N, C-alpha and C positions, 0 to 999 in steps of 0.2 A: 504494500500500500504506500502511496506517495503522500507526504505531508509537506507543507511549506514551512521551512525553518530559515529564519534570517533572510527572507526574500528569495530563496531558491528551493527547488523541489528536491526532497531527500526521500530515499526508499527506507521505509520503516517496517519492521516485522510486526505482523498483527498478533494481538494477544487476546484471546486464545487463537491458535492457528486453526484455520478451517480444515475439516477432514477431507473434503473433496474440492478440487479446483475445476471449474467448468470454463473452458475457453469459448468465447463467442467470436465468430468470424463474419465479415461482411464482404459481399461482392457487389460492385456497382457497374452497371452498363448504361451508357448514354446512347440515345438514338442519333445516328449519323446525320440525319437531315434536320434534327432539332435538338440542340445540346441541353435545352431546359427540361426535356422529358427523360427520365431515367428510371431504371429498375434497380432496386436494392434488395438483395437477398441476405438474410441474417440466419446463421445456422450454428450449431455446436456439434462437437465430435461425439457427444454422449447420447444425442437424441436423433432419431430419424426424421424429425419434423423440422420445418424451416418457415420463416416468415418472408413473404414476397410483398414488397411495397412498390407501387408505381407512383412516382413523384412528378408533378407537372401535368400538363394537358397534352394528350396525343394530338399531333397536327391534323388539321381538317383535310388537307390535301396531301396525298402521298405520291411521289413520283414513281415512274416505271423503273424496273430493274436496270442497272447500268448497261447490261449486255443486250437488252431488248432492242429489236430493230423494227419489228412489224406490229407491235402491240403498244397500247397506251395504258393498259391496266396495271395495277400494282403487282409486284412479284409476291407469290405465295409459295412457300416451300412445300415440296411433296412430303406427306406424312411418312415417318419411319416405317410404319407397318406396311404401307403400300410399296416402299422400296424393297423390303424383305420379300414380299409376295412376288414382285417383279423379278427379282434376282432368282428366287426359287423356280419360278415359271420358266425362266430362260435356261436354267441348268437342267430342269426335268424334261423339257420338250426338245424336239429336234428342229423346231421352227426357228427362223432367224429372229433376233430380238425385235426388229421392227414389226413383225407380224404379231409377236407376243404383246407388244405395246398396244397395237391397234385393237387386238382382241380384248385386252383388259379395259381399254378406254371405252369400247363399245358396250361391254357387258357389266360395267360398274353400276351397282345398285344406287349409290349415292355419290355426291360430288367428292366426299372425303375418301372414297375408295378409288377414285379416278387417278391414273398416274400423273396427270397434269391438270391442275385446277385453273381455269381461266376466268373465274368470276371474282369480284372484289368482295372481300370480307371486311366488315367494320369491327374494329377491336374495341 
């Protein structure tokens, strides 16, 4: 524990000593297009839980992905489960990956199961 002694911070042993010390960690991410909007994650090593805080206002307009040429909609990442299914389907079948992609895109039950989502989601 730190205490102020003669105008400076000094490390002083606690009395009585705590039986268990819990370390808290924080991760911060700022949005590239708006530095005022950030996500702060607070977690500890002893607990599987965490606290996610979103600070600021999400920007009203979001630009297209920097590599996009033919679309003006915002970039939405493919869900990890869909990537796993796509990889498994490519290894299991003898079809070329383009055919597997077209088949999964055509037969997806929802937009979340589609290999590429082309609609805009509001966060």
